[in-house]
C-alpha positions in Angstrom: -113.0 -25.7 -61.0 -110.4 -23.1 -59.5 -109.7 -20.2 -62.1 -106.3 -19.2 -62.8 -105.6 -15.5 -61.9 -104.0 -13.1 -64.5 -101.0 -12.6 -62.1 -100.1 -16.3 -62.3 -100.0 -16.1 -66.2 -97.3 -13.5 -65.7 -95.0 -16.1 -64.2 -95.1 -18.4 -67.5 -92.2 -16.4 -69.2 -90.1 -16.7 -65.8 -90.9 -20.4 -65.6 -89.9 -20.9 -69.2 -86.9 -19.0 -69.0 -85.6 -20.9 -65.8 -86.6 -24.2 -67.2 -84.7 -23.6 -70.5 -81.7 -21.9 -69.2 -81.3 -23.3 -65.8 -83.0 -26.7 -65.1 -82.4 -28.2 -68.6 -78.8 -27.5 -68.8 -78.1 -28.6 -65.2 -79.9 -31.8 -65.9 -77.9 -32.6 -69.1 -74.8 -31.9 -67.0 -76.0 -34.2 -64.2 -76.8 -36.9 -66.6 -73.4 -36.6 -68.4 -71.6 -37.0 -65.2 -72.8 -40.7 -64.9 -71.8 -41.7 -68.4 -68.9 -43.9 -68.8 -66.3 -44.3 -71.6 -68.6 -46.8 -73.3 -71.9 -45.2 -72.6 -72.4 -47.2 -69.4 -73.8 -46.0 -66.1 -71.0 -45.3 -63.6 -70.0 -43.4 -60.4 -66.4 -43.4 -61.2 -66.2 -39.8 -62.1 -67.4 -38.8 -58.6 -64.9 -41.5 -57.2 -62.1 -39.7 -59.0 -63.1 -36.3 -57.7 -62.8 -37.6 -54.1 -59.8 -39.8 -54.4 -57.5 -38.2 -57.2 -55.2 -35.4 -55.9 -55.5 -33.6 -59.1 -59.2 -32.9 -58.3 -59.0 -32.9 -54.4 -56.2 -30.2 -54.3 -58.3 -27.7 -56.4 -61.2 -28.1 -54.3 -59.1 -27.5 -51.2 -57.5 -24.3 -52.8 -60.9 -22.9 -53.8 -62.3 -23.4 -50.4 -59.4 -21.6 -48.5 -59.2 -19.0 -51.3 -62.9 -18.3 -51.3 -62.7 -18.0 -47.4 -59.9 -15.7 -47.3 -61.3 -13.3 -50.1 -64.6 -13.4 -48.3 -63.0 -12.5 -45.0 -61.2 -9.5 -46.5 -64.4 -8.4 -48.5 -66.5 -8.8 -45.2 -64.2 -6.6 -43.1 -63.3 -4.1 -45.5 -66.8 -3.6 -46.8 -68.3 -3.4 -43.3 -65.7 -0.8 -42.2 -66.5 1.3 -45.4 -70.2 0.9 -45.2 -70.0 2.3 -41.6 -68.2 5.3 -42.8 -70.6 5.7 -45.7 -73.6 5.6 -43.3 -72.0 8.4 -41.4 -71.4 10.7 -44.6 -73.7 13.3 -45.8 -76.2 11.9 -48.2 -74.8 13.5 -51.3 -71.2 12.3 -50.5 -72.7 8.9 -49.4 -74.6 8.6 -52.7 -71.4 9.5 -54.8 -69.3 7.1 -52.9 -71.8 4.3 -53.3 -72.1 5.1 -57.1 -68.4 4.7 -57.5 -68.5 1.4 -55.6 -71.3 0.1 -57.8 -68.9 0.4 -61.0 -66.9 -3.0 -60.2 -70.1 -4.8 -60.5 -70.5 -3.7 -64.0 -67.1 -4.3 -65.4 -66.1 -7.4 -67.2 -63.6 -9.8 -65.5 -61.1 -9.3 -68.5 -61.4 -5.5 -68.2 -60.5 -5.9 -64.5 -57.6 -8.3 -65.1 -56.0 -6.0 -67.9 -56.4 -2.9 -65.6 -54.7 -4.6 -62.8 -51.9 -5.9 -65.1 -51.4 -2.2 -66.3 -51.2 -1.1 -62.7 -49.5 -3.9 -60.9 -48.0 -6.1 -63.6 -44.3 -6.8 -63.7 -43.7 -3.6 -65.8 -47.1 -2.0 -64.4 -47.1 1.8 -62.9 -47.1 1.0 -59.4 -44.3 -1.7 -59.5 -42.1 0.7 -61.3 -42.7 3.4 -58.7 -42.2 0.9 -55.9 -38.9 -0.6 -57.3 -37.3 2.5 -58.9 -38.2 5.3 -56.7 -38.9 3.6 -53.4 -36.6 0.6 -53.6 -39.2 -1.8 -52.5 -39.6 -5.3 -54.0 -42.3 -5.5 -56.9 -45.8 -6.9 -56.1 -46.3 -10.2 -57.7 -49.8 -10.0 -59.3 -49.5 -13.5 -60.6 -49.7 -15.1 -57.4 -52.3 -16.2 -54.7 -51.7 -12.7 -53.1 -52.4 -11.1 -56.4 -55.6 -12.9 -56.9 -56.8 -12.0 -53.5 -56.0 -8.4 -54.1 -57.8 -8.4 -57.5 -60.9 -10.0 -56.3 -61.1 -7.5 -53.4 -61.8 -5.0 -56.1 -65.2 -6.8 -56.4 -65.8 -8.0 -52.9 -65.2 -4.9 -50.8 -67.6 -2.6 -52.9 -70.2 -5.4 -52.9 -70.2 -5.8 -49.1 -69.9 -2.0 -48.8 -73.1 -1.6 -50.8 -74.9 -4.4 -48.6 -73.5 -3.1 -45.2 -74.2 0.6 -45.9 -77.9 -0.1 -46.4 -77.7 -2.3 -43.2 -76.1 0.5 -41.2 -78.6 3.1 -42.6 -81.7 0.9 -41.6 -80.3 0.4 -38.1 -82.9 1.7 -35.5 -80.8 4.2 -33.6 -83.6 4.8 -31.2 -82.9 1.5 -29.6 -79.3 2.1 -29.3 -80.0 5.5 -27.5 -82.4 3.7 -25.2 -79.8 1.3 -24.1 -77.3 4.1 -23.5 -79.8 6.0 -21.5 -80.5 2.8 -19.3 -76.6 2.7 -18.4 -75.4 0.4 -21.2 -71.5 1.0 -22.2 -70.6 1.7 -25.7 -69.2 -2.0 -26.0 -72.4 -3.4 -24.5 -74.4 -1.6 -26.9 -72.4 -2.9 -29.8 -72.4 -6.5 -28.3 -76.0 -6.9 -27.3 -77.7 -4.6 -29.8 -75.9 -3.4 -32.8 -74.0 -6.6 -33.8 -77.2 -8.8 -33.6 -79.2 -6.3 -35.6 -76.4 -6.2 -38.3 -75.7 -9.9 -38.3 -78.5 -11.0 -40.9 -77.6 -8.3 -43.4 -73.9 -9.1 -42.9 -74.3 -12.8 -43.5 -76.5 -12.2 -46.5 -73.7 -10.2 -48.0 -71.2 -12.8 -47.0 -73.4 -15.4 -48.8 -73.1 -13.6 -52.1 -69.4 -12.9 -51.9 -68.7 -16.5 -50.9 -70.7 -18.1 -53.5 -69.0 -15.9 -56.1 -65.5 -16.8 -54.9 -66.3 -20.4 -55.0 -67.1 -20.0 -58.8 -64.2 -17.5 -59.5 -63.1 -18.1 -63.0 -62.7 -15.2 -65.5 -60.2 -12.9 -63.7 -58.1 -15.8 -62.4 -57.9 -17.3 -65.8 -57.0 -14.0 -67.3 -54.2 -13.2 -64.9 -52.6 -16.7 -64.1 -53.9 -19.0 -66.6 -53.9 -22.4 -65.1 -51.0 -21.7 -62.8 -53.5 -21.3 -59.8 -55.0 -24.7 -59.3 -58.6 -23.7 -58.7 -61.7 -26.0 -59.0 -63.4 -24.0 -61.8 -60.2 -23.7 -63.7 -59.9 -27.5 -63.4 -63.2 -27.9 -64.8 -62.3 -25.6 -67.6 -59.2 -27.6 -68.3 -61.2 -30.8 -68.8 -63.7 -29.2 -71.4 -60.6 -27.7 -73.4 -59.4 -29.0 -76.7 -56.3 -30.3 -75.0 -57.8 -32.7 -72.3 -61.5 -33.1 -73.5 -63.3 -35.1 -70.8 -66.9 -34.2 -70.5 -68.3 -36.7 -68.0 -65.5 -35.9 -65.6 -65.9 -32.0 -66.0 -69.7 -32.7 -65.4 -69.1 -34.6 -62.3 -67.0 -31.7 -61.0 -69.4 -29.1 -62.0 -72.1 -31.1 -60.2 -69.8 -31.2 -57.1 -69.2 -27.4 -57.3 -73.0 -26.7 -57.6 -73.6 -28.7 -54.5 -70.8 -27.2 -52.4 -72.2 -23.7 -53.3 -75.8 -24.8 -52.6 -74.8 -26.3 -49.1 -72.9 -23.2 -48.2 -75.8 -20.8 -49.0 -78.2 -23.2 -47.2 -75.9 -23.0 -44.0 -75.5 -19.3 -44.2 -79.2 -18.8 -44.8 -80.1 -21.1 -41.8 -77.8 -18.9 -39.6 -79.1 -15.7 -41.1 -82.6 -16.6 -40.3 -81.8 -17.8 -36.9 -80.2 -14.6 -36.1 -83.1 -12.4 -37.1 -84.9 -10.9 -34.0 -88.4 -11.9 -35.3 -87.1 -15.5 -35.4 -86.3 -15.6 -31.6 
């Protein structure tokens, strides 16, 4: 009989934690999504999610919102990550330490901070309108949400891309230049393929987070912005309690996130040099 190693016993707390706090709640949500109004088995809640505009529109809004936020975070984070990789170690560590702060802040704290700065009577809006004669920035709009979530996404991508740029093998680039490759050729054929796996890993994290964006959006705009997580929240609130429908939407959101991560992971693995 095969003996169980002591290392495997250390996995027991992890398995119990994942089982109790991930798989058990998820299984309850899945089971609840198939329960009808009289306790019967039904697929009506999923049909509603695909046919009723009150559910289809939030899903579309969430997909384009997540895409725009991810694009801005990816471009901004890559640019700052490149700059950070070229700084001195002390200055780079200071910058990356500052950029790690947004990861630790509560969504409510971030929302309140942006209200103080960019709200209707915020500091920057007063400066824009009173002293510069410019129109006020509307924080409580799609543009406002995109700017606010960039506060998370750009630092997150910066932390990822700074590490990727620092681990880039510069000897390969120098060898290509010595062999006559032009700067743009070195970028296209060497640098970009080497950066792509790490870049897609960061994009996966940002995109998944934006698909489930909830706290800051709720604090800033309430239910005005018709996002999918906010629609789920409305279905479990006291005003419109519909747990089976909310469960179906939650399962759909989990599936969308899982599929997105699966596709990005496949592309990331395909782009790794050792995979070719």
